[in-house]
C-alpha positions as CSV (number, residue, x, y, z in Angstrom):
1,M,1.0,7.4,-19.3
2,S,3.3,4.7,-18.8
3,D,6.6,3.9,-20.8
4,S,7.4,0.6,-21.6
5,S,10.9,0.6,-21.5
6,L,11.2,1.9,-17.6
7,G,10.7,-0.9,-15.4
8,H,8.5,-0.2,-12.2
9,I,8.8,-0.2,-8.3
10,N,6.4,-0.3,-5.6
11,L,6.5,1.0,-2.2
12,L,6.2,-0.4,1.2
13,K,3.9,1.5,4.2
14,L,2.9,1.0,7.3
15,C,-0.3,0.9,8.2
16,V,-0.3,2.7,10.8
17,G,-3.4,2.6,13.4
18,A,-4.7,-0.3,11.7
19,E,-5.1,-3.9,12.5
20,R,-6.6,-5.6,9.7
21,V,-7.0,-5.1,5.8
22,E,-10.8,-4.4,6.8
23,D,-9.7,-1.2,9.1
24,L,-7.9,0.2,6.1
25,E,-10.7,-0.4,3.9
26,T,-13.2,1.1,6.1
27,W,-11.4,4.3,7.0
28,Q,-10.3,4.6,2.9
29,E,-14.2,4.4,2.5
30,S,-14.9,6.7,5.3
31,R,-12.2,9.3,3.7
32,R,-13.2,9.0,-0.5
33,A,-16.1,11.4,-0.2
34,A,-14.2,14.1,1.0
35,M,-11.9,13.9,-2.1
36,P,-12.5,16.0,-4.7
37,D,-12.3,12.8,-7.2
38,G,-13.5,10.3,-4.6
39,L,-10.0,8.5,-5.0
40,P,-8.3,7.2,-1.6
41,R,-4.9,9.1,-0.8
42,H,-2.0,9.1,1.6
43,V,-0.5,11.7,2.1
44,T,4.1,11.4,2.9
45,R,6.4,14.4,3.9
46,M,8.9,13.0,1.0
47,W,8.2,13.1,-2.5
48,P,9.3,9.9,-4.5
49,R,12.0,10.5,-6.7
50,R,11.5,7.4,-8.8
51,E,8.4,8.8,-9.6
52,A,8.3,7.9,-13.9
53,E,8.8,4.1,-12.3
54,L,6.3,4.6,-9.7
55,L,3.9,5.6,-12.0
56,N,4.5,3.1,-14.5
57,G,2.5,0.1,-12.7
58,G,3.9,0.4,-8.9
59,S,1.4,0.0,-6.4
60,L,1.3,1.0,-2.5
61,Y,2.4,-2.3,-0.2
62,W,0.5,-1.9,3.4
63,V,2.3,-3.5,6.4
64,F,0.0,-4.3,9.1
65,K,0.8,-5.4,12.8
66,G,4.8,-7.2,10.9
67,L,3.3,-8.7,7.9
68,I,2.7,-7.0,4.1
69,L,-1.1,-8.5,3.7
70,A,-2.4,-6.2,0.8
71,R,-1.4,-3.7,-1.8
72,Q,-3.3,-0.6,-3.9
73,R,-1.9,0.4,-7.3
74,V,-0.8,4.3,-7.2
75,L,-2.5,6.7,-10.0
76,R,-0.4,9.5,-9.7
77,L,0.8,11.9,-7.5
78,D,-0.2,15.1,-6.2
79,E,0.9,17.9,-4.6
80,T,-0.6,19.0,-1.4
81,L,-0.3,21.5,1.2
82,G,-0.5,20.5,5.1
83,A,-1.9,22.5,7.8
84,D,1.8,23.8,8.6
85,G,1.8,25.4,5.3
86,I,4.2,22.2,4.2
87,S,3.9,21.3,0.7
88,R,3.5,17.5,0.7
89,C,3.3,14.7,-1.2
90,A,-0.4,12.7,-2.0
91,L,0.0,9.2,-3.1
92,V,-3.4,8.9,-5.1
93,L,-4.6,5.0,-4.9
94,D,-6.6,2.9,-6.6
95,P,-9.9,2.4,-4.7
96,E,-10.0,-1.5,-5.1
97,I,-7.4,-3.6,-2.5
98,H,-5.7,-6.3,-3.4
99,R,-4.8,-9.1,-0.7
100,T,-1.3,-10.2,-1.1
101,E,0.5,-13.3,0.6
102,S,1.5,-12.4,3.7
103,V,5.4,-11.7,4.3
104,P,6.7,-10.4,7.4
105,K,8.4,-7.1,7.3
106,R,10.4,-5.2,10.4
107,P,9.0,-1.6,11.5
108,F,10.7,1.2,9.5
109,Q,9.8,4.8,9.4
110,G,8.6,6.8,6.6
111,W,8.0,4.4,3.3
112,R,10.7,2.3,1.3
113,Y,11.4,1.0,-2.3
114,L,10.0,-2.6,-3.1
115,A,11.5,-4.0,-6.0
116,P,9.2,-5.7,-8.1
117,E,10.5,-9.3,-7.7
118,D,10.4,-8.4,-3.9
119,A,7.0,-8.1,-3.3
120,P,4.7,-10.7,-2.4
121,R,1.6,-12.2,-5.3
122,D,-2.0,-11.3,-5.1
123,L,-3.9,-13.8,-3.3
124,P,-6.0,-15.5,-5.8
125,A,-9.6,-14.1,-5.9
126,A,-11.2,-17.2,-4.5
127,R,-8.9,-16.3,-1.4
128,A,-8.9,-12.7,-1.2
129,S,-12.0,-13.0,0.2
130,E,-11.6,-15.5,3.0
131,D,-12.3,-14.1,6.5
132,A,-8.7,-13.2,7.1
133,L,-6.9,-15.4,9.7
134,P,-5.7,-13.3,13.5
135,P,-2.8,-11.4,12.8
136,A,-0.6,-13.8,15.5
137,L,-1.3,-17.1,13.5
138,T,-1.1,-15.6,10.2
139,A,2.7,-13.8,11.5
140,A,3.6,-17.4,12.8
141,L,2.6,-18.8,9.5
142,A,4.4,-16.4,7.6
143,E,7.4,-17.1,9.8
144,I,7.6,-21.0,9.1
145,G,7.3,-20.5,5.6
146,V,3.2,-21.1,5.1
147,R,1.2,-18.2,3.0
């Protein structure tokens, strides 16, 4: 349920262990079958305090090797227990990964809120299916303002 009187907020997260968007797609696809609803999840220690805004149309924006390159819509937040018995937050995501314009982002720990006005635009459908450029070239183009 969304409340149109609320704005929305996004999350920003480093995609650790993935060099390219295709790596995230492959990893999520291999894990989805193990989920009862078949939806991908990202588990994090902290529960977003701005939950209502996040669930009102927010997305998780993924940073690959210093560049925001993709996003997934956040569908819901589930409480989950870690192997250590500690409660965590599972961000339940739409399986569709949207490629975005590349935007440089410095490393950080955990996740950060990302205001809608600071979020990169989705790539047009025709560009989303193009082969990805090498990360170093993408970073160099983003640094000079070419997206």
